[in-house]
MIMITI-84569 format. One record per residue (C-alpha): residue number from 1; residue in one letter; chain; x, y, z. Coordinates in steps of 0.2 Angstrom, whole numbers, plus 5000, padded with zeros to 4 digits. Example, Ala and Ser with C-alpha at 12.3 -4.5 7.8 and 13.67 -1.06 7.14 Angstrom:
% MIMITI-84569
 pos code unit east north   up
   1    A    A 5062  4978 5039
   2    S    A 5068  4995 5036
END
This chain:
% MIMITI-84569
 pos code unit east north   up
   1    X    A 5048  5004 5086
   2    X    A 5062  5013 5077
   3    X    A 5051  5028 5068
   4    X    A 5039  5037 5079
   5    X    A 5026  5047 5070
   6    X    A 5010  5058 5071
   7    X    A 4999  5062 5056
   8    X    A 4987  5079 5059
   9    X    A 4971  5083 5046
  10    X    A 4964  5098 5042
  11    X    A 4951  5105 5030
  12    X    A 4951  5124 5039
  13    X    A 4950  5138 5026
  14    X    A 4960  5149 5036
  15    X    A 4979  5146 5029
  16    X    A 4988  5151 5046
  17    X    A 4977  5143 5057
  18    X    A 4978  5126 5049
  19    X    A 4996  5125 5050
  20    X    A 4997  5130 5069
  21    X    A 4978  5118 5071
  22    X    A 4988  5102 5063
  23    X    A 5006  5107 5072
  24    X    A 4998  5105 5087
  25    X    A 4990  5090 5087
  26    X    A 5006  5082 5080
  27    X    A 5015  5087 5094
  28    X    A 5000  5083 5104
  29    X    A 5001  5064 5096
  30    X    A 5017  5062 5095
  31    X    A 5021  5068 5113
  32    X    A 5040  5078 5110
  33    X    A 5046  5089 5094
  34    X    A 5047  5080 5078
  35    X    A 5063  5078 5069
  36    X    A 5055  5081 5053
  37    X    A 5037  5086 5047
  38    X    A 5029  5082 5030
  39    X    A 5017  5094 5023
  40    X    A 5004  5091 5006
  41    X    A 4991  5108 5005
  42    X    A 4977  5110 4993
  43    X    A 4982  5122 4981
  44    X    A 4970  5134 4987
  45    X    A 4980  5138 5002
  46    X    A 4992  5151 5004
  47    X    A 5009  5139 5009
  48    X    A 5018  5153 5015
  49    X    A 5005  5156 5029
  50    X    A 5003  5138 5033
  51    X    A 5021  5136 5036
  52    X    A 5021  5150 5048
  53    X    A 5008  5142 5058
  54    X    A 5015  5128 5058
  55    X    A 5032  5136 5064
  56    X    A 5023  5147 5077
  57    X    A 5022  5129 5087
  58    X    A 5038  5119 5080
  59    X    A 5050  5131 5077
  60    X    A 5068  5126 5070
  61    X    A 5062  5106 5061
  62    X    A 5066  5103 5044
  63    X    A 5048  5103 5034
  64    X    A 5045  5097 5016
  65    X    A 5030  5094 5002
  66    X    A 5022  5101 4989
  67    X    A 5004  5106 4985
  68    X    A 4990  5093 4981
  69    X    A 4971  5088 4971
  70    X    A 4968  5082 4988
  71    X    A 4976  5073 5002
  72    X    A 4976  5056 5009
  73    X    A 4977  5051 5028
  74    X    A 4969  5038 5040
  75    X    A 4959  5052 5047
  76    X    A 4951  5054 5031
  77    X    A 4952  5062 5015
  78    X    A 4947  5074 5002
  79    X    A 4949  5083 4985
  80    X    A 4946  5100 4994
  81    X    A 4951  5116 4988
  82    X    A 4959  5119 5006
  83    X    A 4965  5104 5018
  84    X    A 4981  5098 5024
  85    X    A 4990  5083 5028
  86    X    A 5005  5085 5042
  87    X    A 5016  5071 5047
  88    X    A 5028  5073 5061
  89    X    A 5042  5059 5060
  90    X    A 5056  5056 5076
  91    X    A 5068  5043 5077
  92    X    A 5086  5037 5086
  93    X    A 5090  5028 5070
  94    X    A 5081  5036 5056
  95    X    A 5087  5054 5049
  96    X    A 5077  5064 5033
  97    X    A 5087  5076 5023
  98    X    A 5076  5087 5015
  99    X    A 5079  5098 4999
 100    X    A 5072  5105 4986
 101    X    A 5078  5113 4968
 102    X    A 5072  5124 4957
 103    X    A 5074  5125 4935
 104    X    A 5065  5109 4934
 105    X    A 5055  5116 4919
 106    X    A 5076  5121 4912
 107    X    A 5085  5105 4916
 108    X    A 5077  5091 4923
 109    X    A 5095  5082 4920
 110    X    A 5105  5097 4930
 111    X    A 5091  5097 4943
 112    X    A 5096  5076 4947
 113    X    A 5115  5081 4945
 114    X    A 5113  5094 4958
 115    X    A 5102  5084 4969
 116    X    A 5116  5070 4969
 117    X    A 5129  5082 4974
 118    X    A 5120  5087 4991
 119    X    A 5117  5068 4992
 120    X    A 5134  5063 4991
 121    X    A 5140  5077 5004
 122    X    A 5129  5066 5016
 123    X    A 5145  5055 5015
 124    X    A 5134  5037 5016
 125    X    A 5141  5020 5019
 126    X    A 5135  5009 5005
 127    X    A 5128  4999 5020
 128    X    A 5115  5013 5025
 129    X    A 5098  5009 5020
 130    X    A 5091  5025 5010
 131    X    A 5076  5030 4999
 132    X    A 5073  5045 4993
 133    X    A 5054  5052 4992
 134    X    A 5051  5066 4977
 135    X    A 5041  5079 4976
 136    X    A 5043  5086 4954
 137    X    A 5031  5097 4947
 138    X    A 5022  5085 4936
 139    X    A 5020  5098 4923
 140    X    A 5036  5103 4919
 141    X    A 5044  5084 4923
 142    X    A 5055  5075 4912
 143    X    A 5054  5061 4922
 144    X    A 5067  5051 4913
 145    X    A 5083  5063 4914
 146    X    A 5078  5066 4931
 147    X    A 5079  5051 4938
 148    X    A 5094  5045 4925
 149    X    A 5103  5060 4931
 150    X    A 5102  5056 4951
 151    X    A 5109  5036 4949
 152    X    A 5123  5043 4935
 153    X    A 5129  5053 4948
 154    X    A 5123  5048 4966
 155    X    A 5138  5036 4973
 156    X    A 5124  5024 4980
 157    X    A 5109  5013 4974
 158    X    A 5093  5022 4976
 159    X    A 5076  5018 4976
 160    X    A 5066  5034 4974
 161    X    A 5045  5033 4978
 162    X    A 5035  5048 4978
 163    X    A 5022  5059 4968
 164    X    A 5021  5071 4959
 165    X    A 5015  5090 4963
 166    X    A 4997  5092 4958
 167    X    A 4983  5108 4959
 168    X    A 4966  5108 4955
 169    X    A 4965  5109 4936
 170    X    A 4959  5132 4940
 171    X    A 4977  5136 4942
 172    X    A 4994  5137 4929
 173    X    A 5006  5128 4942
 174    X    A 5008  5117 4957
 175    X    A 5021  5122 4971
 176    X    A 5035  5113 4981
 177    X    A 5043  5120 4997
 178    X    A 5056  5115 5009
 179    X    A 5059  5124 5023
 180    X    A 5055  5145 5022
 181    X    A 5059  5142 5001
 182    X    A 5044  5140 4990
 183    X    A 5046  5139 4973
 184    X    A 5033  5133 4955
 185    X    A 5043  5124 4944
 186    X    A 5055  5112 4955
 187    X    A 5056  5095 4966
 188    X    A 5055  5095 4983
 189    X    A 5061  5078 4994
 190    X    A 5069  5071 5007
 191    X    A 5082  5057 5009
 192    X    A 5077  5045 5021
 193    X    A 5090  5036 5030
 194    X    A 5097  5026 5043
 195    X    A 5091  5008 5052
 196    X    A 5075  5003 5044
 197    X    A 5067  4991 5031
 198    X    A 5054  4998 5018
 199    X    A 5043  4986 5006
 200    X    A 5033  4994 4991
 201    X    A 5018  4991 4983
 202    X    A 5011  4996 4967
 203    X    A 4993  4995 4959
 204    X    A 4986  5005 4944
 205    X    A 4969  4991 4940
 206    X    A 4969  4995 4921
 207    X    A 4963  4986 4909
 208    X    A 4970  4984 4890
 209    X    A 4959  4982 4875
 210    X    A 4965  4981 4857
 211    X    A 4979  4975 4848
 212    X    A 4996  4977 4851
 213    X    A 5004  4994 4844
 214    X    A 5023  5000 4842
 215    X    A 5029  5017 4843
 216    X    A 5038  5023 4828
 217    X    A 5041  5041 4830
 218    X    A 5043  5049 4845
 219    X    A 5055  5062 4857
 220    X    A 5056  5063 4874
 221    X    A 5038  5064 4881
 222    X    A 5032  5067 4863
 223    X    A 5024  5055 4853
 224    X    A 5023  5057 4832
 225    X    A 5019  5040 4826
 226    X    A 5011  5024 4832
 227    X    A 5012  5010 4818
 228    X    A 5019  5022 4806
 229    X    A 5003  5032 4807
 230    X    A 4999  5052 4815
 231    X    A 4999  5047 4835
 232    X    A 4985  5060 4834
 233    X    A 4977  5051 4823
 234    X    A 4976  5034 4830
 235    X    A 4971  5041 4849
 236    X    A 4954  5051 4838
 237    X    A 4950  5034 4831
 238    X    A 4947  5028 4848
 239    X    A 4939  5043 4855
 240    X    A 4933  5055 4842
 241    X    A 4941  5074 4842
 242    X    A 4928  5080 4852
 243    X    A 4933  5070 4867
 244    X    A 4952  5078 4865
 245    X    A 4945  5095 4868
 246    X    A 4948  5093 4885
 247    X    A 4962  5087 4893
 248    X    A 4955  5079 4910
 249    X    A 4942  5071 4901
 250    X    A 4956  5061 4891
 251    X    A 4965  5058 4908
 252    X    A 4949  5048 4913
 253    X    A 4945  5039 4898
 254    X    A 4963  5032 4891
 255    X    A 4981  5028 4895
 256    X    A 4995  5018 4886
 257    X    A 5001  5004 4893
 258    X    A 5019  4998 4891
 259    X    A 5023  4980 4894
 260    X    A 5036  4972 4904
 261    X    A 5041  4954 4911
 262    X    A 5045  4959 4925
 263    X    A 5050  4946 4941
 264    X    A 5044  4954 4956
 265    X    A 5029  4966 4951
 266    X    A 5010  4959 4950
 267    X    A 5006  4968 4937
 268    X    A 5017  4967 4921
 269    X    A 5012  4984 4913
 270    X    A 5014  5001 4919
 271    X    A 5004  5014 4912
 272    X    A 5005  5033 4902
 273    X    A 4994  5047 4903
 274    X    A 4992  5057 4888
 275    X    A 4992  5075 4897
 276    X    A 4992  5085 4878
 277    X    A 4991  5084 4862
 278    X    A 4995  5094 4845
 279    X    A 4983  5096 4830
 280    X    A 4995  5105 4821
 281    X    A 5008  5091 4823
 282    X    A 4995  5076 4825
 283    X    A 5005  5072 4842
 284    X    A 5001  5068 4859
 285    X    A 5012  5070 4874
 286    X    A 5011  5058 4887
 287    X    A 5016  5059 4906
 288    X    A 5032  5051 4905
 289    X    A 5044  5046 4891
 290    X    A 5037  5030 4880
 291    X    A 5054  5028 4868
 292    X    A 5054  5022 4849
 293    X    A 5051  5004 4849
 294    X    A 5040  5002 4864
 295    X    A 5027  4989 4861
 296    X    A 5011  4995 4872
 297    X    A 4992  4994 4871
 298    X    A 4981  5005 4877
 299    X    A 4971  5006 4893
 300    X    A 4957  5011 4902
 301    X    A 4954  5011 4919
 302    X    A 4943  4999 4928
 303    X    A 4936  5002 4944
 304    X    A 4932  4984 4950
 305    X    A 4952  4980 4943
 306    X    A 4954  4997 4954
 307    X    A 4949  4987 4968
 308    X    A 4953  4970 4967
 309    X    A 4972  4976 4963
 310    X    A 4973  4987 4978
 311    X    A 4967  4975 4988
 312    X    A 4981  4961 4982
 313    X    A 4993  4976 4985
 314    X    A 4989  4979 5003
 315    X    A 4989  4961 5007
 316    X    A 5007  4958 4999
 317    X    A 5017  4974 5006
 318    X    A 5009  4969 5023
 319    X    A 5015  4948 5021
 320    X    A 5032  4956 5017
 321    X    A 5038  4967 5031
 322    X    A 5040  4960 5050
 323    X    A 5032  4970 5061
 324    X    A 5016  4980 5049
 325    X    A 5007  4984 5064
 326    X    A 5020  4998 5069
 327    X    A 5023  5004 5052
 328    X    A 5023  5020 5045
 329    X    A 5015  5021 5025
 330    X    A 5014  5031 5013
 331    X    A 4999  5033 4999
 332    X    A 5004  5041 4981
 333    X    A 4989  5040 4972
 334    X    A 4984  5046 4955
 335    X    A 4972  5061 4956
 336    X    A 4962  5051 4942
 337    X    A 4958  5038 4955
 338    X    A 4945  5047 4965
 339    X    A 4930  5055 4961
 340    X    A 4932  5057 4946
 341    X    A 4934  5037 4943
 342    X    A 4921  5031 4957
 343    X    A 4909  5047 4960
 344    X    A 4906  5055 4976
 345    X    A 4898  5038 4985
 346    X    A 4905  5022 4979
 347    X    A 4919  5013 4988
 348    X    A 4936  5018 4984
 349    X    A 4951  5009 4982
 350    X    A 4956  5023 4999
 351    X    A 4940  5013 5008
 352    X    A 4951  4996 5004
 353    X    A 4966  5005 5017
 354    X    A 4955  5011 5028
 355    X    A 4945  4991 5030
 356    X    A 4962  4986 5033
 357    X    A 4973  4996 5043
 358    X    A 4958  5005 5054
 359    X    A 4957  5023 5059
 360    X    A 4972  5020 5071
 361    X    A 4985  5016 5058
 362    X    A 4995  5030 5054
 363    X    A 4996  5034 5034
 364    X    A 4996  5048 5024
 365    X    A 4999  5056 5007
 366    X    A 4989  5065 4994
 367    X    A 4983  5063 4975
 368    X    A 4995  5067 4963
 369    X    A 5001  5071 4945
 370    X    A 5011  5057 4945
 371    X    A 5018  5042 4954
 372    X    A 5034  5037 4958
 373    X    A 5040  5020 4961
 374    X    A 5052  5007 4954
 375    X    A 5048  4995 4941
 376    X    A 5056  4980 4936
 377    X    A 5072  4987 4945
 378    X    A 5069  5004 4936
 379    X    A 5064  5022 4945
 380    X    A 5053  5028 4933
 381    X    A 5034  5038 4932
 382    X    A 5018  5030 4933
 383    X    A 5001  5034 4928
 384    X    A 4982  5030 4937
 385    X    A 4991  5020 4949
 386    X    A 4994  5021 4969
 387    X    A 5009  5017 4976
 388    X    A 5009  5011 4994
 389    X    A 5026  5013 5006
 390    X    A 5029  5004 5021
 391    X    A 5044  5008 5033
 392    X    A 5048  4999 5047
END
């Protein structure tokens, strides 16, 4: 096995104890000191205390991660205010290079250049396999600028996966962290490099309805006009203004699906969430840029379709791998695909993973505010989507 991994899952309310307990479990399971640690933690925790708890057991090991809406592992999943998921990785042929940058709110383009500069300093060869994991503050991210800047300034072609740092909707910020550094409006992440293969699966399960529409005026993440009509008026004609007063409800109802004639993706639609709106300007803001001229349809999530497309995604990903039984898996899932969609009792897309992988396979991830994966050869942020990454 090229990559040894161990995963711990803890729902203790004490932040230091959570870090301590999770670190002990990782060391016990992996049988040695890991080379790298990946941490996802609910926003209710004191991140600095979690890190201290981990470091009390595993010192001098790089660590990075972000806050979440909830955590996902093969040991269980939740949308709790106090839970953590910790993964330890160890390999003789695979390296993980963590980093953190702030000021994402001021300039996503500048941060992209800084990430590319750090990666260029690693002086990796063109033949070295690489995969970039990013955990940005989804509330201040301009993903188009960030990804384009990384691609423009990094010397190698690079695919990007990950998820947007999240919270419980009760606090105004998310957190990103790397080693002892913690920031609110930045991006953490790591570059995986070395002798490995990876596969990426994407599934959204949203169903388009109504006629095809066109974005006729937009700037960045703001849509001003749809079919030459004020964007907010078009949306309210579908939902009614009273439903827009609660953004979390809007996110649970409606999305915008851009279409692409993709050759390697079994669904030809990428989803954008409505994250805010302005009554004074009659505009809507979406999770990532949708440029003028883009043809789309409005979408609604469909429970049965989420389950069936998740099954299809996992089956196809496993079929593409050489030794799926020995692989490590990461799952970045939309926060709107948990109890907001399924309720508390019904089967979820994560149960599909449980049924396929079982309780002994290693997968870890979190409920995110946006999901990052390549689509049609382009690195983009998705919404209402599940992204599964297999490393072998």
